All heavy atoms as an XYZ file, in Angstrom:
925
protein
N     -30.961      9.781     11.005
C     -30.034     10.803     11.444
C     -28.628     10.217     11.598
O     -27.671     10.786     11.136
C     -30.515     11.409     12.762
C     -29.612     12.542     13.213
S     -29.949     13.093     14.859
C     -31.355     14.101     14.615
N     -28.519      9.073     12.217
C     -27.217      8.441     12.415
C     -26.710      7.858     11.110
O     -25.540      7.938     10.799
C     -27.292      7.344     13.496
C     -27.613      7.997     14.846
C     -26.004      6.578     13.591
C     -27.851      7.014     15.955
N     -27.590      7.304     10.314
C     -27.200      6.633      9.086
C     -26.482      7.564      8.108
O     -25.449      7.183      7.583
C     -28.418      5.977      8.423
O     -29.036      5.104      9.374
C     -28.033      5.184      7.211
N     -26.971      8.789      7.844
C     -26.240      9.657      6.916
C     -24.822      9.971      7.396
O     -23.905     10.034      6.594
C     -27.080     10.926      6.851
C     -28.450     10.492      7.220
C     -28.261      9.381      8.201
N     -24.648     10.126      8.686
C     -23.310     10.397      9.220
C     -22.400      9.205      8.978
O     -21.262      9.350      8.529
C     -23.373     10.742     10.719
C     -24.109     12.070     10.915
C     -21.982     10.813     11.328
C     -24.407     12.396     12.356
N     -22.913      8.005      9.260
C     -22.108      6.803      9.018
C     -21.810      6.626      7.540
O     -20.719      6.204      7.171
C     -22.813      5.563      9.560
C     -22.777      5.375     11.075
C     -23.566      4.142     11.465
C     -21.357      5.255     11.557
N     -22.777      6.941      6.698
C     -22.556      6.814      5.263
C     -21.466      7.780      4.799
O     -20.616      7.413      3.983
C     -23.851      7.067      4.493
C     -24.846      5.938      4.598
C     -26.157      6.254      3.915
O     -26.450      7.410      3.613
N     -26.954      5.222      3.666
N     -21.480      9.004      5.317
C     -20.450      9.967      4.948
C     -19.086      9.491      5.427
O     -18.095      9.583      4.699
C     -20.772     11.352      5.523
C     -21.939     12.018      4.845
S     -22.460     13.634      5.485
C     -21.207     14.186      6.553
N     -19.020      8.974      6.646
C     -17.759      8.473      7.171
C     -17.287      7.263      6.374
O     -16.101      7.120      6.096
C     -17.900      8.119      8.649
C     -18.033      9.327      9.543
C     -18.231      8.984     11.007
O     -18.132      7.798     11.361
O     -18.481      9.906     11.788
N     -18.218      6.401      6.013
C     -17.872      5.222      5.222
C     -17.325      5.641      3.869
O     -16.308      5.118      3.413
C     -19.095      4.335      5.027
C     -18.836      3.169      4.101
C     -20.115      2.470      3.661
O     -21.204      2.801      4.164
O     -20.005      1.606      2.779
N     -17.994      6.588      3.217
C     -17.527      7.055      1.915
C     -16.143      7.689      2.038
O     -15.274      7.449      1.199
C     -18.524      8.041      1.321
C     -19.807      7.403      0.866
C     -20.857      8.425      0.466
O     -20.686      9.623      0.679
N     -21.945      7.940     -0.119
N     -15.961      8.465      3.068
C     -14.663      9.098      3.288
C     -13.589      8.046      3.522
O     -12.488      8.128      2.970
C     -14.745     10.045      4.482
O     -13.480     10.546      4.798
N     -13.901      7.048      4.329
C     -12.961      5.965      4.618
C     -12.648      5.174      3.353
O     -11.486      4.866      3.085
C     -13.549      5.032      5.685
C     -12.727      3.800      6.021
C     -11.395      4.203      6.627
C     -13.492      2.924      7.001
N     -13.661      4.862      2.587
C     -13.432      4.119      1.341
C     -12.552      4.925      0.389
O     -11.622      4.390     -0.209
C     -14.758      3.806      0.644
C     -15.470      2.638      1.219
C     -16.684      2.318      0.408
N     -17.474      1.331      1.125
C     -18.270      0.483      0.539
N     -18.425      0.497     -0.753
N     -18.945     -0.398      1.251
N     -12.857      6.211      0.248
C     -12.088      7.055     -0.660
C     -10.631      7.125     -0.215
O      -9.725      6.970     -1.017
C     -12.699      8.466     -0.732
C     -12.001      9.373     -1.709
C     -12.100      8.894     -3.136
O     -13.075      8.272     -3.540
N     -11.082      9.173     -3.922
N     -10.428      7.310      1.089
C      -9.070      7.386      1.619
C      -8.341      6.061      1.415
O      -7.172      6.044      1.007
C      -9.095      7.755      3.110
C      -7.748      7.767      3.737
N      -6.819      8.736      3.455
C      -7.161      6.919      4.610
C      -5.716      8.480      4.129
N      -5.901      7.386      4.843
N      -9.013      4.953      1.659
C      -8.400      3.634      1.492
C      -8.058      3.379      0.035
O      -6.981      2.864     -0.276
C      -9.329      2.545      2.009
O      -9.529      2.683      3.388
N      -8.964      3.740     -0.871
C      -8.703      3.547     -2.293
C      -7.513      4.381     -2.740
O      -6.656      3.912     -3.483
C      -9.935      3.910     -3.123
C     -11.029      2.867     -3.069
C     -12.217      3.292     -3.897
C     -13.356      2.291     -3.773
N     -14.541      2.706     -4.558
N      -7.462      5.627     -2.280
C      -6.341      6.493     -2.640
C      -5.028      5.931     -2.116
O      -4.009      5.930     -2.819
C      -6.566      7.909     -2.098
C      -7.665      8.665     -2.797
C      -8.029      9.966     -2.102
O      -7.425     10.285     -1.055
O      -8.921     10.668     -2.605
N      -5.050      5.449     -0.891
C      -3.840      4.885     -0.286
C      -3.400      3.627     -1.034
O      -2.221      3.440     -1.317
C      -4.087      4.572      1.193
C      -2.867      4.120      1.945
C      -1.827      5.193      2.117
O      -2.147      6.386      1.976
O      -0.677      4.833      2.390
N      -4.349      2.750     -1.364
C      -4.018      1.539     -2.107
C      -3.489      1.877     -3.499
O      -2.528      1.258     -3.972
C      -5.227      0.605     -2.210
C      -5.620     -0.101     -0.917
C      -6.928     -0.849     -1.098
C      -4.534     -1.035     -0.450
N      -4.089      2.860     -4.150
C      -3.597      3.284     -5.464
C      -2.177      3.830     -5.364
O      -1.325      3.529     -6.204
C      -4.514      4.328     -6.087
C      -5.799      3.727     -6.611
O      -5.862      2.546     -6.914
N      -6.837      4.545     -6.701
N      -1.921      4.627     -4.331
C      -0.586      5.194     -4.137
C       0.435      4.085     -3.910
O       1.523      4.091     -4.494
C      -0.594      6.161     -2.946
C       0.728      6.880     -2.739
C       0.727      7.698     -1.462
N       0.643      6.875     -0.265
C       1.651      6.188      0.252
N       2.824      6.198     -0.313
N       1.486      5.483      1.359
N       0.066      3.100     -3.104
C       0.977      1.990     -2.835
C       1.203      1.137     -4.078
O       2.326      0.699     -4.340
C       0.442      1.134     -1.684
C       0.490      1.804     -0.310
C      -0.256      0.955      0.711
C       1.914      2.029      0.137
N       0.146      0.900     -4.844
C       0.298      0.139     -6.088
C       1.224      0.858     -7.062
O       2.054      0.229     -7.723
C      -1.056     -0.117     -6.747
C      -1.801     -1.266     -6.105
O      -1.191     -2.196     -5.607
N      -3.120     -1.195     -6.112
N       1.085      2.173     -7.155
C       1.963      2.943     -8.034
C       3.410      2.867     -7.555
O       4.331      2.725     -8.367
C       1.512      4.403     -8.102
C       0.229      4.600     -8.869
C      -0.315      6.014     -8.761
O       0.184      6.825     -7.991
N      -1.341      6.310     -9.541
N       3.604      2.936     -6.251
C       4.961      2.840     -5.705
C       5.555      1.469     -5.999
O       6.724      1.348     -6.376
C       4.949      3.108     -4.200
N       4.752      0.423     -5.854
C       5.221     -0.933     -6.140
C       5.577     -1.062     -7.622
O       6.626     -1.617     -7.965
C       4.168     -1.977     -5.732
C       4.104     -2.073     -4.202
C       4.469     -3.341     -6.333
C       2.968     -2.905     -3.685
N       4.733     -0.549     -8.488
C       5.011     -0.629     -9.921
C       6.285      0.140    -10.270
O       7.121     -0.343    -11.041
C       3.837     -0.086    -10.726
C       2.624     -0.991    -10.706
C       1.418     -0.365    -11.364
O       1.400      0.821    -11.666
N       0.375     -1.172    -11.574
N       6.427      1.325     -9.710
C       7.609      2.148     -9.971
C       8.869      1.429     -9.499
O       9.874      1.362    -10.216
C       7.457      3.506     -9.279
C       8.536      4.492     -9.605
C       8.292      5.875     -8.986
N       8.090      5.829     -7.546
C       6.939      6.033     -6.918
N       5.856      6.296     -7.599
N       6.866      5.971     -5.614
N       8.813      0.857     -8.291
C       9.975      0.148     -7.764
C      10.270     -1.122     -8.564
O      11.427     -1.463     -8.785
C       9.762     -0.186     -6.288
C       9.805      1.011     -5.339
C       9.355      0.598     -3.948
C      11.187      1.617     -5.291
N       9.226     -1.804     -9.001
C       9.421     -3.007     -9.808
C      10.124     -2.662    -11.118
O      11.059     -3.352    -11.535
C       8.073     -3.697    -10.095
O       7.442     -4.016     -8.860
C       8.259     -4.957    -10.913
N       9.687     -1.590    -11.764
C      10.320     -1.159    -13.008
C      11.778     -0.786    -12.752
O      12.672     -1.156    -13.516
C       9.546      0.029    -13.625
C      10.347      0.702    -14.727
C       8.204     -0.441    -14.147
N      12.018     -0.083    -11.667
C      13.379      0.323    -11.340
C      14.257     -0.893    -11.042
O      15.410     -0.953    -11.468
C      13.370      1.283    -10.150
C      14.608      2.127    -10.060
C      14.470      3.257     -9.052
O      13.343      3.696     -8.774
O      15.514      3.678     -8.538
N      13.711     -1.870    -10.314
C      14.470     -3.092    -10.027
C      14.783     -3.827    -11.330
O      15.922     -4.260    -11.554
C      13.689     -4.018     -9.059
C      14.288     -5.406     -9.037
C      13.679     -3.427     -7.665
N      13.785     -3.970    -12.192
C      14.001     -4.656    -13.463
C      15.036     -3.943    -14.326
O      15.891     -4.590    -14.934
C      12.687     -4.796    -14.236
C      11.723     -5.768    -13.571
O      12.178     -6.572    -12.731
O      10.519     -5.707    -13.883
N      14.948     -2.615    -14.368
C      15.922     -1.882    -15.186
C      17.321     -1.974    -14.586
O      18.306     -2.053    -15.311
C      15.507     -0.421    -15.361
O      15.633      0.276    -14.142
N      17.408     -2.003    -13.269
C      18.716     -2.138    -12.621
C      19.300     -3.517    -12.888
O      20.500     -3.647    -13.112
C      18.593     -1.903    -11.102
O      18.057     -0.602    -10.878
C      19.939     -1.998    -10.426
N      18.456     -4.524    -12.882
C      18.938     -5.875    -13.161
C      19.456     -5.992    -14.592
O      20.420     -6.695    -14.850
C      17.810     -6.899    -12.953
C      17.525     -7.216    -11.519
C      16.407     -8.253    -11.425
C      16.097     -8.615     -9.998
N      14.996     -9.591     -9.905
N      18.795     -5.322    -15.522
C      19.154     -5.472    -16.923
C      20.283     -4.547    -17.353
O      20.877     -4.757    -18.396
C      17.931     -5.236    -17.803
O      17.507     -3.894    -17.691
N      20.598     -3.507    -16.593
C      21.634     -2.561    -16.980
C      22.961     -2.904    -16.325
O      23.022     -3.066    -15.107
C      21.266     -1.142    -16.534
C      20.205     -0.479    -17.329
C      19.941      0.916    -16.800
O      20.351      1.264    -15.703
N      19.265      1.721    -17.586
N      24.016     -2.958    -17.115
C      25.329     -3.085    -16.491
C      25.758     -1.711    -15.983
O      25.436     -0.698    -16.580
C      26.223     -3.558    -17.634
C      25.533     -3.091    -18.873
C      24.069     -3.052    -18.552
N      26.403     -1.684    -14.842
C      26.869     -0.416    -14.293
C      28.121      0.035    -15.021
O      28.963     -0.767    -15.407
C      27.184     -0.556    -12.806
S      25.724     -0.530    -11.803
N      28.245      1.356    -15.189
C      29.443      1.901    -15.799
C      30.339      2.435    -14.697
O      29.948      3.304    -13.928
C      29.073      3.022    -16.756
C      28.300      2.548    -17.961
C      27.997      3.682    -18.921
O      28.708      4.707    -18.874
O      27.055      3.537    -19.685
N      31.553      1.916    -14.647
C      32.506      2.373    -13.640
C      33.290      3.532    -14.229
O      33.344      3.717    -15.443
C      33.436      1.238    -13.247
N      33.870      4.296    -13.356
C      34.729      5.373    -13.835
C      35.909      4.748    -14.549
O      36.562      3.852    -14.015
C      35.210      6.227    -12.658
C      34.123      7.018    -12.006
C      34.657      7.857    -10.872
O      35.863      8.146    -10.848
O      33.860      8.211    -10.018
N      36.176      5.232    -15.745
C      37.239      4.633    -16.555
C      38.563      5.350    -16.305
O      38.601      6.553    -16.130
C      36.882      4.710    -18.024
C      35.663      3.876    -18.328
C      35.266      3.947    -19.749
N      34.002      3.210    -19.897
C      33.257      3.255    -20.949
N      33.609      3.978    -21.966
N      32.148      2.562    -21.003
N      39.621      4.578    -16.307
C      40.947      5.149    -16.223
C      41.523      5.224    -14.827
O      42.730      5.307    -14.661
N      40.708      5.235    -13.804
C      41.218      5.357    -12.435
C      41.735      4.028    -11.910
O      42.790      3.958    -11.310
C      40.150      5.885    -11.490
C      39.847      7.346    -11.659
C      38.905      7.812    -10.576
C      38.679      9.300    -10.667
N      37.770      9.777     -9.640
N      40.946      2.976    -12.101
C      41.290      1.656    -11.581
C      41.509      0.694    -12.733
O      40.989      0.890    -13.832
C      40.161      1.124    -10.692
C      39.967      1.977     -9.450
O      40.967      2.472     -8.912
O      38.792      2.137     -9.041
N      42.213     -0.375    -12.467
C      42.329     -1.412    -13.499
C      40.940     -1.964    -13.834
O      40.025     -1.914    -13.008
C      43.188     -2.489    -12.833
C      43.809     -1.844    -11.649
C      42.967     -0.680    -11.287
N      40.736     -2.487    -15.042
C      39.413     -2.990    -15.455
C      38.813     -4.010    -14.497
O      37.606     -4.006    -14.260
C      39.677     -3.613    -16.825
C      40.892     -2.917    -17.331
C      41.719     -2.553    -16.126
N      39.622     -4.848    -13.902
C      39.094     -5.852    -12.974
C      38.469     -5.172    -11.755
O      37.401     -5.562    -11.286
C      40.198     -6.810    -12.541
N      39.123     -4.138    -11.242
C      38.583     -3.414    -10.083
C      37.347     -2.613    -10.462
O      36.424     -2.470     -9.674
C      39.647     -2.490     -9.476
C      40.794     -3.173     -8.731
C      41.784     -2.125     -8.241
C      40.267     -3.987     -7.565
N      37.346     -2.060    -11.682
C      36.170     -1.310    -12.144
C      34.940     -2.213    -12.183
O      33.868     -1.838    -11.733
C      36.419     -0.719    -13.532
C      37.387      0.444    -13.538
C      37.618      0.976    -14.942
O      37.055      0.481    -15.916
N      38.460      1.985    -15.037
N      35.113     -3.427    -12.724
C      33.989     -4.361    -12.807
C      33.515     -4.762    -11.417
O      32.317     -4.853    -11.161
C      34.398     -5.603    -13.592
C      34.523     -5.355    -15.077
C      34.942     -6.594    -15.826
O      34.764     -7.710    -15.288
O      35.431     -6.453    -16.957
N      34.446     -4.986    -10.504
C      34.079     -5.385     -9.146
C      33.305     -4.274     -8.437
O      32.286     -4.509     -7.807
C      35.339     -5.741     -8.356
C      35.058     -6.291     -6.970
C      36.355     -6.670     -6.271
O      37.178     -7.360     -6.882
O      36.513     -6.261     -5.115
N      33.761     -3.032     -8.577
C      33.072     -1.893     -7.960
C      31.704     -1.665     -8.552
O      30.737     -1.391     -7.847
N      31.601     -1.785     -9.876
C      30.318     -1.593    -10.545
C      29.342     -2.678    -10.128
O      28.167     -2.422     -9.889
C      30.507     -1.597    -12.055
N      29.855     -3.892    -10.028
C      29.002     -5.004     -9.629
C      28.490     -4.808     -8.205
O      27.311     -5.024     -7.924
C      29.785     -6.310     -9.740
O      29.018     -7.379     -9.257
N      29.372     -4.385     -7.315
C      28.967     -4.139     -5.928
C      27.969     -3.009     -5.831
O      27.004     -3.079     -5.072
N      28.177     -1.956     -6.603
C      27.260     -0.814     -6.604
C      25.886     -1.230     -7.119
O      24.867     -0.868     -6.545
C      27.820      0.303     -7.472
O      26.891      1.334     -7.615
N      25.877     -1.979     -8.200
C      24.604     -2.435     -8.762
C      23.894     -3.370     -7.796
O      22.682     -3.288     -7.614
C      24.835     -3.133    -10.095
N      24.661     -4.244     -7.176
C      24.059     -5.178     -6.226
C      23.481     -4.455     -5.017
O      22.405     -4.808     -4.541
C      25.084     -6.228     -5.790
C      25.381     -7.247     -6.865
C      26.393     -8.265     -6.393
C      26.714     -9.252     -7.508
N      27.736    -10.215     -7.104
N      24.186     -3.447     -4.535
C      23.665     -2.718     -3.375
C      22.423     -1.921     -3.749
O      21.464     -1.860     -2.974
C      24.740     -1.814     -2.771
O      25.076     -0.778     -3.667
N      22.424     -1.326     -4.941
C      21.237     -0.581     -5.384
C      20.064     -1.537     -5.578
O      18.938     -1.239     -5.191
C      21.519      0.166     -6.676
C      20.353      1.016     -7.127
C      20.673      1.848     -8.339
C      19.477      2.703     -8.708
N      19.725      3.535     -9.872
N      20.357     -2.690     -6.167
C      19.314     -3.690     -6.371
C      18.749     -4.174     -5.038
O      17.532     -4.294     -4.867
C      19.864     -4.867     -7.175
C      18.899     -6.011     -7.461
C      17.719     -5.520     -8.284
C      19.621     -7.131     -8.183
N      19.626     -4.425     -4.077
C      19.174     -4.867     -2.751
C      18.312     -3.802     -2.102
O      17.270     -4.105     -1.504
C      20.376     -5.194     -1.873
N      18.727     -2.538     -2.240
C      17.945     -1.441     -1.652
C      16.572     -1.352     -2.316
O      15.554     -1.199     -1.636
C      18.697     -0.116     -1.812
C      17.942      1.019     -1.212
C      17.953      1.419      0.089
C      17.018      1.884     -1.886
N      17.103      2.480      0.270
C      16.519      2.792     -0.931
C      16.585      1.983     -3.193
C      15.602      3.780     -1.250
C      15.660      2.976     -3.512
C      15.179      3.855     -2.539
N      16.529     -1.461     -3.639
C      15.258     -1.380     -4.360
C      14.340     -2.545     -4.006
O      13.133     -2.366     -3.828
C      15.501     -1.352     -5.873
C      16.096     -0.057     -6.422
C      16.500     -0.241     -7.873
C      15.118      1.087     -6.275
N      14.912     -3.735     -3.901
C      14.086     -4.888     -3.534
C      13.560     -4.750     -2.107
O      12.415     -5.113     -1.833
C      14.887     -6.178     -3.702
C      15.077     -6.548     -5.160
C      15.952     -7.765     -5.374
O      16.716     -8.138     -4.456
O      15.869     -8.339     -6.471
N      14.369     -4.185     -1.207
C      13.904     -3.958      0.164
C      12.785     -2.924      0.180
O      11.788     -3.080      0.894
C      15.068     -3.515      1.049
N      12.933     -1.867     -0.622
C      11.890     -0.834     -0.701
C      10.610     -1.420     -1.276
O       9.503     -1.109     -0.796
C      12.371      0.340     -1.547
N      10.748     -2.269     -2.267
C       9.575     -2.924     -2.849
C       8.889     -3.803     -1.815
O       7.658     -3.795     -1.684
C       9.994     -3.750     -4.068
C       8.906     -4.533     -4.778
C       7.838     -3.597     -5.329
C       9.509     -5.357     -5.905
N       9.669     -4.544     -1.060
C       9.108     -5.418     -0.019
C       8.386     -4.591      1.048
O       7.293     -4.953      1.493
C      10.225     -6.267      0.615
C       9.717     -7.331      1.534
C       8.846     -8.356      0.823
O       9.027     -8.647     -0.350
N       7.878     -8.896      1.524
N       8.991     -3.468      1.447
C       8.348     -2.591      2.440
C       7.027     -2.046      1.905
O       6.032     -1.981      2.631
C       9.275     -1.445      2.834
C      10.407     -1.845      3.748
C      11.145     -0.629      4.303
N      11.633      0.264      3.274
C      12.827      0.178      2.681
N      13.659     -0.791      3.024
N      13.188      1.054      1.768
N       7.008     -1.654      0.636
C       5.773     -1.129      0.032
C       4.691     -2.198     -0.002
O       3.521     -1.926      0.282
C       6.060     -0.602     -1.371
N       5.089     -3.430     -0.330
C       4.109     -4.524     -0.344
C       3.574     -4.792      1.057
O       2.374     -4.999      1.246
C       4.747     -5.794     -0.912
C       4.930     -5.766     -2.409
C       5.549     -7.052     -2.909
C       5.712     -7.058     -4.414
N       6.333     -8.299     -4.894
N       4.463     -4.777      2.049
C       4.024     -5.007      3.426
C       3.095     -3.890      3.887
O       2.097     -4.139      4.575
C       5.231     -5.110      4.354
C       6.033     -6.386      4.177
C       7.345     -6.368      4.942
O       7.772     -5.334      5.449
N       7.988     -7.518      5.031
N       3.407     -2.666      3.492
C       2.560     -1.533      3.858
C       1.186     -1.673      3.210
O       0.164     -1.405      3.844
C       3.228     -0.227      3.430
C       2.564      0.987      4.042
O       2.091      0.889      5.203
O       2.534      2.036      3.375
N       1.159     -2.122      1.969
C      -0.117     -2.304      1.287
C      -0.942     -3.402      1.963
O      -2.152     -3.262      2.145
C       0.108     -2.654     -0.181
C      -1.178     -2.642     -0.983
S      -0.922     -2.797     -2.738
C      -0.807     -4.569     -2.876
N      -0.295     -4.480      2.365
C      -0.994     -5.566      3.056
C      -1.564     -5.049      4.376
O      -2.711     -5.347      4.730
C      -0.045     -6.767      3.282
C      -0.629     -7.759      4.264
C       0.253     -7.452      1.960
N      -0.771     -4.259      5.103
C      -1.228     -3.699      6.375
C      -2.443     -2.796      6.158
O      -3.439     -2.881      6.872
C      -0.100     -2.911      7.048
C      -0.484     -2.315      8.397
C       0.629     -1.441      8.968
N       1.046     -0.378      8.073
C       0.367      0.770      7.891
N      -0.755      0.977      8.526
N       0.817      1.689      7.071
N      -2.375     -1.931      5.136
C      -3.489     -1.035      4.835
C      -4.745     -1.824      4.464
O      -5.853     -1.480      4.881
C      -3.118     -0.101      3.668
C      -2.086      0.934      4.002
C      -2.674      2.081      4.774
O      -3.862      2.374      4.688
N      -1.832      2.747      5.547
N      -4.562     -2.884      3.708
C      -5.702     -3.706      3.310
C      -6.339     -4.381      4.521
O      -7.566     -4.429      4.645
C      -5.270     -4.750      2.280
C      -6.369     -5.597      1.666
C      -7.410     -4.735      0.975
C      -5.771     -6.589      0.683
N      -5.508     -4.888      5.437
C      -6.041     -5.504      6.663
C      -6.811     -4.486      7.494
O      -7.887     -4.789      8.012
C      -4.909     -6.091      7.495
C      -4.416     -7.408      6.980
C      -3.432     -8.042      7.930
N      -2.833     -9.197      7.309
C      -1.555     -9.493      7.360
N      -0.727     -8.711      8.023
N      -1.085    -10.558      6.762
N      -6.258     -3.282      7.629
C      -6.951     -2.239      8.387
C      -8.292     -1.913      7.738
O      -9.296     -1.743      8.435
C      -6.087     -0.984      8.471
C      -4.896     -1.103      9.392
C      -4.036      0.139      9.395
O      -4.428      1.168      8.796
O      -2.943      0.077      9.992
N      -8.299     -1.825      6.430
C      -9.536     -1.533      5.711
C     -10.561     -2.634      5.951
O     -11.737     -2.359      6.215
C      -9.237     -1.389      4.213
C     -10.464     -1.184      3.370
C     -11.134      0.043      3.375
C     -10.968     -2.195      2.562
C     -12.259      0.242      2.605
C     -12.087     -2.010      1.795
C     -12.727     -0.785      1.819
O     -13.852     -0.600      1.055
N     -10.120     -3.878      5.888
C     -11.040     -5.001      6.115
C     -11.578     -4.982      7.537
O     -12.765     -5.229      7.768
C     -10.339     -6.326      5.820
C     -10.092     -6.545      4.349
C      -9.224     -7.757      4.072
O      -8.496     -8.224      4.930
N      -9.292     -8.258      2.845
N     -10.719     -4.677      8.507
C     -11.175     -4.592      9.897
C     -12.212     -3.490     10.067
O     -13.229     -3.675     10.746
C      -9.990     -4.343     10.824
C      -9.079     -5.542     10.991
C      -7.812     -5.216     11.771
O      -7.710     -4.106     12.331
O      -6.927     -6.080     11.826
N     -11.975     -2.350      9.435
C     -12.930     -1.256      9.520
C     -14.259     -1.605      8.851
O     -15.328     -1.222      9.332
C     -12.338      0.013      8.894
C     -11.219      0.661      9.699
C     -10.559      1.765      8.880
C     -11.725      1.203     11.016
N     -14.204     -2.339      7.764
C     -15.439     -2.748      7.103
C     -16.223     -3.718      7.977
O     -17.456     -3.668      8.008
C     -15.141     -3.366      5.733
C     -14.630     -2.358      4.707
S     -15.690     -0.912      4.516
C     -17.134     -1.635      3.809
N     -15.543     -4.578      8.709
C     -16.215     -5.501      9.635
C     -16.895     -4.704     10.741
O     -18.055     -4.967     11.100
C     -15.213     -6.531     10.196
C     -14.807     -7.507      9.099
C     -15.802     -7.268     11.395
C     -13.636     -8.406      9.468
N     -16.201     -3.710     11.269
C     -16.790     -2.852     12.306
C     -18.004     -2.125     11.744
O     -19.049     -2.035     12.393
C     -15.744     -1.852     12.843
C     -16.396     -0.793     13.711
C     -14.657     -2.586     13.618
N     -17.871     -1.625     10.528
C     -18.979     -0.912      9.902
C     -20.203     -1.817      9.749
O     -21.335     -1.402     10.010
C     -18.562     -0.402      8.533
C     -19.678      0.353      7.846
C     -19.377      0.528      6.366
N     -20.615      0.801      5.708
C     -21.319     -0.105      5.028
N     -20.888     -1.329      4.926
N     -22.450      0.219      4.463
N     -19.981     -3.041      9.309
C     -21.099     -3.970      9.160
C     -21.775     -4.236     10.504
O     -23.009     -4.300     10.592
C     -20.629     -5.283      8.534
C     -20.281     -5.224      7.054
C     -19.650     -6.545      6.607
C     -21.510     -4.914      6.228
N     -20.978     -4.380     11.547
C     -21.542     -4.575     12.885
C     -22.373     -3.380     13.318
O     -23.467     -3.538     13.882
N     -21.849     -2.176     13.037
C     -22.596     -0.968     13.388
C     -23.886     -0.849     12.570
O     -24.926     -0.451     13.096
C     -21.726      0.270     13.190
C     -20.579      0.431     14.180
C     -19.675      1.577     13.761
C     -21.107      0.653     15.590
N     -23.820     -1.184     11.301
C     -25.029     -1.155     10.472
C     -26.087     -2.113     11.009
O     -27.277     -1.786     11.058
C     -24.704     -1.517      9.019
C     -24.024     -0.393      8.269
O     -24.013      0.748      8.779
O     -23.486     -0.663      7.176
N     -25.653     -3.293     11.425
C     -26.581     -4.273     11.993
C     -27.191     -3.732     13.280
O     -28.404     -3.835     13.512
C     -25.849     -5.600     12.252
C     -26.727     -6.648     12.845
C     -27.660     -7.307     12.069
C     -26.630     -6.976     14.186
C     -28.485     -8.279     12.611
C     -27.449     -7.948     14.741
C     -28.383     -8.601     13.955
N     -26.344     -3.139     14.117
C     -26.830     -2.582     15.388
C     -27.817     -1.445     15.143
O     -28.865     -1.349     15.802
C     -25.630     -2.082     16.199
C     -25.889     -1.983     17.673
C     -24.616     -1.697     18.448
O     -23.536     -2.181     18.046
O     -24.714     -0.980     19.449
N     -27.524     -0.597     14.179
C     -28.423      0.508     13.838
C     -29.761     -0.029     13.342
O     -30.828      0.471     13.729
C     -27.768      1.430     12.793
C     -26.629      2.214     13.435
C     -28.786      2.381     12.166
C     -25.741      2.932     12.440
N     -29.705     -1.047     12.489
C     -30.948     -1.630     11.971
C     -31.773     -2.227     13.104
O     -33.004     -2.085     13.130
C     -30.620     -2.697     10.924
N     -31.112     -2.864     14.071
C     -31.812     -3.445     15.216
C     -32.498     -2.354     16.031
O     -33.684     -2.475     16.372
C     -30.825     -4.225     16.108
O     -30.191     -5.230     15.326
C     -31.540     -4.860     17.284
N     -31.770     -1.281     16.340
C     -32.373     -0.189     17.113
C     -33.483      0.507     16.337
O     -34.481      0.934     16.912
C     -31.307      0.818     17.540
C     -30.473      0.319     18.695
C     -29.101      0.128     18.561
C     -31.044      0.033     19.922
C     -28.336     -0.334     19.613
C     -30.292     -0.437     20.983
C     -28.937     -0.614     20.825
O     -28.190     -1.075     21.865
N     -33.315      0.608     15.032
C     -34.352      1.226     14.209
C     -35.642      0.415     14.297
O     -36.736      0.954     14.447
C     -33.889      1.344     12.765
C     -34.950      2.009     11.874
C     -34.467      2.246     10.459
N     -33.481      3.321     10.476
C     -32.263      3.241      9.948
N     -31.878      2.138      9.349
N     -31.452      4.261     10.003
N     -35.523     -0.907     14.221
C     -36.709     -1.771     14.323
C     -37.352     -1.634     15.695
O     -38.584     -1.601     15.805
C     -36.325     -3.232     14.074
C     -36.058     -3.547     12.633
C     -35.700     -5.000     12.445
C     -35.349     -5.299     11.008
N     -34.942     -6.693     10.813
N     -36.526     -1.564     16.740
C     -37.071     -1.381     18.082
C     -37.822     -0.054     18.201
O     -38.911      0.009     18.777
C     -35.952     -1.442     19.125
C     -35.352     -2.815     19.411
C     -34.131     -2.672     20.299
C     -36.376     -3.718     20.056
N     -37.238      1.001     17.654
C     -37.884      2.307     17.710
C     -39.187      2.310     16.904
O     -40.198      2.862     17.341
C     -36.964      3.398     17.162
C     -35.838      3.834     18.083
C     -34.896      4.773     17.350
C     -36.397      4.522     19.319
N     -39.183      1.701     15.732
C     -40.378      1.646     14.921
C     -41.481      0.839     15.620
O     -42.663      1.210     15.545
C     -40.064      1.054     13.553
C     -39.257      1.979     12.676
C     -38.783      1.318     11.397
O     -39.024      0.102     11.199
O     -38.140      2.018     10.588
N     -41.123     -0.233     16.287
C     -42.128     -1.025     16.999
C     -42.684     -0.244     18.199
O     -43.859     -0.348     18.524
C     -41.565     -2.374     17.430
O     -40.572     -2.202     18.432
N     -41.842      0.558     18.852
C     -42.301      1.385     19.976
C     -43.224      2.486     19.451
O     -44.215      2.822     20.099
C     -41.111      2.005     20.710
C     -40.358      1.057     21.603
C     -41.188      0.571     22.785
O     -41.922      1.392     23.393
O     -41.125     -0.627     23.092
N     -42.883      3.071     18.330
C     -43.709      4.154     17.762
C     -45.056      3.641     17.287
O     -46.058      4.364     17.339
C     -42.970      4.834     16.603
C     -41.797      5.680     17.045
C     -41.013      6.234     15.883
O     -41.335      5.924     14.714
O     -40.069      6.990     16.136
N     -45.111      2.409     16.826
C     -46.361      1.870     16.311
C     -47.336      1.489     17.444
O     -48.510      1.276     17.208
C     -46.106      0.663     15.417
O     -45.549     -0.396     16.176
N     -46.853      1.397     18.677
C     -47.726      1.045     19.802
C     -48.641      2.119     20.155
O     -48.912      3.097     20.248
C     -46.899      0.655     21.025
C     -46.273     -0.686     20.888
C     -45.574     -1.024     22.155
N     -44.890     -2.282     22.021
C     -44.215     -2.857     22.986
N     -44.167     -2.286     24.172
N     -43.620     -3.982     22.806
């Protein structure tokens, strides 16, 4: 009776964890691609308003700030994924402990019933 409930909760937890990890992996991949494309693309400054030297300086600063933001977002996504993985591992340890406890009580009940 208890085991099917735990199995359903375990399956639900695993499914949720897998979905969350997949979502985080996709976010990391998307951010990595964006960071790489930002690194490889020169920024285009508005032409004609500022002298070319100022245009290059502004474009460089804009690209650098966007790159810094993307790298920070990537780092946050990686940290979030690590946190989710740790939580999942902790829950699996708890689950194993509960499974062991259930098996112990089941054996006790079976030995009492056989008397």
